[in-house]
C-alpha positions in Angstrom: 8.4 148.0 87.9 7.4 145.5 85.3 7.8 148.2 82.6 11.6 147.8 82.7 13.3 145.2 80.5 16.9 144.0 80.5 18.7 144.8 77.3 20.3 142.0 75.4 24.0 141.6 75.8 24.4 141.5 72.1 24.2 145.3 71.9 27.5 146.8 70.9 27.4 149.2 73.9 28.2 146.2 76.1 26.4 144.6 79.1 26.8 145.0 81.9 27.4 148.7 81.5 29.4 148.9 84.7 30.3 146.4 87.5 31.3 148.3 90.6 34.0 146.6 92.7 34.3 147.9 96.2 37.7 147.9 97.9 36.6 149.7 101.0 37.3 149.3 104.7 33.7 148.1 105.2 34.5 145.2 102.9 31.4 145.5 100.6 31.5 143.2 97.6 31.0 144.3 94.1 27.4 145.3 93.1 26.3 143.9 89.7 24.8 146.5 87.3 23.0 145.8 84.0 21.4 148.0 81.3 17.6 148.2 81.2 15.1 150.0 79.1 11.8 151.5 80.2 9.1 150.2 77.8 6.8 153.2 77.6 9.6 155.8 77.0 12.3 153.5 75.5 14.7 155.4 77.7 17.8 153.5 78.8 19.0 153.2 82.4 21.6 151.4 84.5 20.1 149.1 87.2 22.0 147.7 90.1 20.6 144.9 92.1 21.5 143.7 95.6 20.7 140.2 96.9 18.6 140.4 100.1 20.1 137.3 101.8 23.6 138.6 101.2 22.7 142.0 102.6 21.4 140.3 105.8 24.5 138.2 106.1 26.7 141.3 105.8 24.4 143.5 107.8 24.3 145.9 104.8 20.5 146.6 104.6 20.8 149.9 106.5 23.4 151.0 104.0 21.0 150.3 101.1 18.2 152.2 102.8 20.5 155.2 103.6 21.7 155.2 100.0 18.1 155.3 98.7 17.2 158.0 101.2 20.2 160.2 100.1 19.8 159.7 96.4 16.1 160.3 96.4 16.8 163.8 97.8 19.4 164.7 95.2 19.3 166.0 91.7 22.5 167.5 90.1 24.1 167.5 86.6 27.3 166.0 88.0 25.8 163.3 90.1 24.4 159.9 89.0 20.7 160.5 89.7 18.3 157.8 91.1 15.1 157.2 89.1 13.4 154.2 90.5 13.6 151.6 93.2 11.7 148.4 93.5 12.1 144.9 95.0 11.1 141.3 94.5 11.4 138.2 96.8 15.2 137.9 96.2 16.6 141.3 95.3 16.4 145.0 95.7 16.8 147.2 92.6 18.0 150.7 92.1 17.6 152.3 88.6 19.9 155.2 87.9 21.3 157.4 85.0 23.1 155.3 82.4 26.6 156.6 81.7 28.5 154.6 79.1 31.7 156.7 78.9 33.5 154.6 81.4 35.0 155.6 84.8 38.0 157.9 85.4 40.2 155.0 86.6 39.9 153.3 83.2 40.6 156.5 81.3 43.6 157.3 83.5 45.0 153.9 82.8 44.4 154.2 79.0 46.2 157.6 78.9 48.9 156.5 81.4 47.6 159.4 83.6 48.7 161.9 80.9 45.4 163.8 80.8 45.5 167.2 79.3 45.3 170.2 81.7 42.1 171.7 80.4 40.4 168.4 80.9 41.8 168.1 84.5 40.6 171.7 85.3 37.1 171.0 84.0 36.9 167.8 86.0 38.0 169.6 89.1 35.3 172.3 88.6 32.5 169.8 87.9 33.4 167.6 90.8 33.7 170.6 93.1 30.2 171.8 92.1 28.8 168.3 92.9 30.7 168.2 96.3 29.4 171.7 97.1 25.9 170.6 96.4 26.3 167.6 98.7 27.7 170.0 101.3 24.6 172.1 101.0 22.6 168.9 101.8 25.0 168.0 104.6 25.9 164.8 102.8 29.3 163.2 103.1 30.2 160.8 100.2 33.3 159.3 102.0 34.5 157.3 98.9 35.5 159.7 96.2 37.9 157.9 93.9 38.5 157.5 90.1 36.3 154.3 90.0 33.4 156.4 91.4 33.7 159.2 88.8 31.8 158.2 85.7 31.9 160.0 82.3 28.9 160.6 80.2 28.8 160.5 76.4 29.4 164.2 76.2 32.6 164.0 78.3 31.2 165.4 81.6 31.8 163.7 85.0 29.3 162.3 87.5 29.9 161.1 91.1 28.4 157.7 91.7 28.1 155.1 94.5 26.7 156.5 97.7 26.8 153.1 99.4 28.8 154.4 102.4 27.7 158.0 102.3 26.1 159.6 105.4 24.0 162.6 106.4 25.9 164.7 109.0 23.8 166.4 111.6 24.4 170.0 112.7 27.6 170.3 114.8 28.2 166.6 114.5 31.8 165.4 114.3 32.5 162.4 112.0 34.7 159.9 113.9 34.3 156.7 111.9 37.0 155.7 109.4 35.6 154.3 106.1 36.3 154.5 102.4 38.9 153.1 100.1 42.3 153.2 101.8 44.5 154.7 99.0 42.1 157.6 98.8 41.5 158.4 102.4 42.0 161.8 103.8 43.5 162.8 107.2 41.6 164.6 109.8 37.9 164.0 110.4 36.9 167.1 112.2 36.4 169.2 109.1 34.0 166.9 107.3 32.9 169.2 104.5 35.9 170.2 102.4 37.3 169.6 98.9 40.4 167.6 99.7 38.7 164.5 98.2 38.7 166.4 94.9 42.4 166.4 94.8 42.7 163.1 96.5 40.9 161.4 93.7 43.9 162.3 91.5 46.6 161.2 93.9 46.1 157.9 95.7 48.6 156.8 98.4 50.6 153.5 97.8 48.8 151.3 100.4 47.4 147.8 100.5 44.6 146.0 102.3 47.0 145.2 105.2 48.1 148.8 105.6 46.9 150.2 109.0 45.0 153.4 109.3 47.9 154.8 111.4 50.3 154.0 108.5 48.0 155.7 106.1 47.9 158.9 108.2 51.7 158.8 108.4 51.9 158.5 104.6 49.6 161.5 104.2 51.6 163.7 106.5 55.1 162.7 105.2 54.7 162.1 101.5 55.9 164.7 99.0 53.9 165.6 95.9 55.9 166.0 92.6 54.7 167.4 89.3 56.2 167.2 85.8 57.8 170.5 84.8 55.4 170.8 81.9 52.4 171.2 84.2 51.0 174.8 84.5 52.2 176.3 87.8 48.7 177.7 88.5 47.2 174.2 88.2 50.1 172.8 90.4 49.2 175.5 93.1 45.5 174.6 92.9 46.1 170.9 93.4 48.6 171.5 96.2 46.1 173.6 98.0 43.4 171.0 97.6 45.7 168.4 99.0 47.1 170.5 101.9 47.3 168.4 105.0 46.6 171.3 107.4 42.8 171.9 107.2 43.3 175.6 108.0 45.5 176.1 104.9 43.5 173.8 102.6 40.9 174.9 100.1 37.8 173.8 102.0 34.9 175.3 100.0 34.0 176.2 96.4 33.8 179.9 97.5 37.5 179.6 98.5 38.4 177.7 95.4 36.9 180.3 93.0 39.3 182.8 94.3 42.3 180.8 93.2 44.2 182.5 90.3 44.0 179.4 88.2 40.1 179.6 88.2 39.5 183.3 88.0 38.5 183.1 84.3 36.2 180.2 84.9 32.4 180.9 84.8 31.0 178.4 87.3 27.4 179.1 86.2 28.5 178.0 82.7 30.2 174.9 84.1 27.0 174.0 86.0 25.0 174.5 82.8 27.4 172.2 80.9 28.3 175.1 78.5 32.0 174.3 78.5 32.9 171.7 75.8 35.0 168.9 77.3 38.3 168.4 75.4 37.8 164.6 75.7 34.6 162.8 74.6 34.5 158.9 75.1 34.2 157.0 71.9 30.7 155.7 71.2 29.8 152.1 70.1 32.8 150.9 72.1 33.1 149.4 75.6 34.8 152.1 77.7 36.1 149.7 80.3 38.6 146.9 80.8 36.8 143.7 79.4 39.0 141.5 81.5 37.9 143.4 84.7 34.2 143.2 83.7 34.3 139.5 82.7 36.0 138.6 86.0 33.0 140.2 87.9 30.4 138.5 85.7 32.0 135.1 86.5 32.0 136.0 90.3 28.3 136.9 90.2 26.6 134.0 92.0 22.9 134.8 91.4 22.5 136.2 87.9 19.2 137.9 86.9 18.6 135.7 83.9 18.3 132.6 86.1 16.1 134.3 88.7 12.7 132.8 87.6 14.1 129.2 87.7 15.9 129.9 91.0 12.8 131.3 92.7 10.6 128.4 91.5 13.1 125.9 93.0 13.2 127.7 96.2 9.4 127.9 96.6 9.1 124.2 95.9 11.8 123.4 98.5 10.1 125.8 101.0 6.8 124.0 100.6 8.5 120.6 101.4 10.6 121.8 104.2 8.1 124.1 106.0 7.5 121.7 108.9 11.2 121.0 109.2 12.5 124.6 108.9 15.5 125.2 111.1 15.8 128.1 113.5 18.3 129.8 111.2 15.9 129.6 108.3 13.1 131.1 110.4 15.3 134.0 111.5 16.3 134.6 107.9 12.7 134.7 106.8 11.8 137.1 109.6 14.7 139.4 108.4 13.5 139.1 104.8 9.9 140.0 105.8 11.3 143.1 107.7 13.3 144.1 104.6 10.2 143.7 102.4 8.3 146.0 104.7 11.0 148.6 105.3 12.3 148.9 101.7 11.9 152.4 100.3 10.0 152.6 96.9 10.9 155.6 94.8 9.8 156.9 91.4 11.4 160.2 90.2 9.1 160.4 87.2 6.1 160.6 89.5 7.9 163.1 91.7 8.7 165.3 88.7 5.1 165.1 87.4 3.8 166.1 90.9 6.1 169.1 91.0 5.0 170.1 87.5 1.3 169.9 88.5 2.0 171.9 91.7 3.7 174.6 89.6 0.8 174.7 87.2 -1.6 175.0 90.1 0.5 177.8 91.6 0.5 179.8 88.3 -3.2 179.2 87.9 -4.0 180.5 91.4 -1.8 183.6 90.7 -3.7 184.3 87.5 -7.0 183.8 89.3 -6.0 186.1 92.1 -5.1 188.8 89.5 -8.5 188.4 87.8 -10.4 188.6 91.1 -8.5 191.7 92.2 
């Protein structure tokens, strides 16, 4: 993918666009993301890159493959869509939609969580449509939280980060516990419901040392309170999304549409982005906490701009040390070779072109059949 170039950090939109910090049970470190531009179309994307050696050390390569497998099968207006994947000797790259409006966590902090009710309602509907689409594909995200809800330049939301997502087989029960602790849900038997939609708005007060048992107790015993100014219909909707008992909880978009708060909502119009969001992120401004982003840039141990020099040094060292290579180095190289072979290459542009050609061929064959008959 030589046609992608990294955009200079002097641009006023800010680079990196996003740095994703994971605070999950599976202890995944943040994944650096930068802005890139495709030379032939001049279209801008976000590109996240994962160091191969670190993936081997953390046994995370399977997660990367699963994320690519899942994202390459998805396309939805309220998801962050995958466009390209490629690799080099050191890293694996995933190129996705560029969304510069910031994440929901940042905007909640900026507004002190005082987000207007029309905006909340639209977010709920857009996230619900995305979750319903994932449900139709039997995909469980497992880490819905404000940090993983990005806002585009028109004010619409998109679910991102499928690093710990999974594909659930027919009649399979999910028994593993994963995700970000403050946003976990209770009960794993009903794997496809919308509780995560409400959970995104209401984290539980837990810390890294809080046990899973303590989290479940908090979920069952905590009491949800709303300001008196909040519309009673919206209160009822959120309460039903957060209901602990799966039998009483809103568990599908079909069920959700029947709620009195949403009867006037045209979900087809929501899907087609015909509702105008009441909030649109300011352009030409960094919609994130610069302290938070700078902290992660400092942590990044293998920045892209030093890659060429780093690889040159490594290859020279390898040439000198080949005869003295330790067993650990040999094992690492075997793992790297396996990763090189098993990595999934993906190109959405080619896929869309193939679909377009297939559709033209179908229409041509239909016209030909009419002429012959």
